[in-house]
N, C-alpha and C positions, 0 to 999 in steps of 0.2 A: 424966769419966774422961779419961785421956790416951792417945792412940794416935799412931802415926807415920805420916805420909802423904808418900810421895815424899821421904823423908829429913828431913821437918820435923815437929816436935811440933805436936799439935793437941789442943784440949780439945773433947770431944763429949759429948752426952747419955749418961747411964748406961745407957739401954735403947734403943739405936737399931740398926735393921737396916741391913745393908750397902746394900740398894737405896735405903733413905730417905736415907742419908748421901750417896750418889752423886748423888741427885736435888737435895739441898740444895746440892751443889757446882756444880750446873748442867750435869752431863755428859750427853751424848746417849748413851743406852743402846746404840745400835748402833755408835757410833764409838769404843768403848774396850775395853781388856782389863784385868782386875784380878787382881792377885796378892795373896793374904792369907798373911802368914807363910810366904812362899817357895813357896806353892802357887797355881797358876792356878785361879781360880774361874769356872766356867761361868755364863753369864747366868741359867740356869734355877735356880741355887742362891742367887742374890743375895738373894731375898726371905726365905729361911729362915735366914739367917746373922745372928746378933746379934753386933755388935762387942764385943770384950772388952778390958779394960785391957791396955795395952802391946802391942796388936795392931800389926802392921806392914803397911801397904798400899802397894802400888805400883800406880799408875793410868797407863796408857799410852793416849794419845789418837791415833787414826789421822788423818793429814792427807793429803788428796788434792792433786793438782796437781803442779807442777814440770815439768821438762823432762828429756828423755833426752839425755845427753851423749856417747853413743857415735857412732862413724862408721857410715855406711850402706853 
């Protein structure tokens, strides 16, 4: 089936859970936020959600580091 992930079309298994899909993509469970069809999904719900045709996922990965550019 086809879904959309971060604006790109993807072909996925017909019966895949959100948690399994994220694992296939190699995301660290603690370092991401997921929005499914314009609704933020808590980590506790990932296991119980089966992806459906035409679902739209937005996956945001948190990145640490950088520097503060402000004055002291």
